[in-house]
C-alpha positions, 0 to 999 in steps of 0.5 A: 226539351222534355217540357216542350215535347210534353206541351206539344203532346198536350196540345195535340191531345187537347186538339183531338178532344176538342175537334171531335166534340159535336153538338148535333145528334149523331143517331136519331131517336126512334120510339118504334119497337125493337123488332120493327127496327131490326126488320127495317135495318136488315143486316145493319148494326143498330145502337140500342140505349136503355135505362132501368130503375133498380 
């Protein structure tokens, strides 16, 4: 009984992960300056990604 419940939960968990993976980009990349992006998207949230070399 416990093993079958575990299998069902595992199947549901695997299904959630596999159906939520997409190959397309959700956010388009922009090479514009951060100030211009903030002005263009007044009041909206923006996703900022950066990397550094230490």
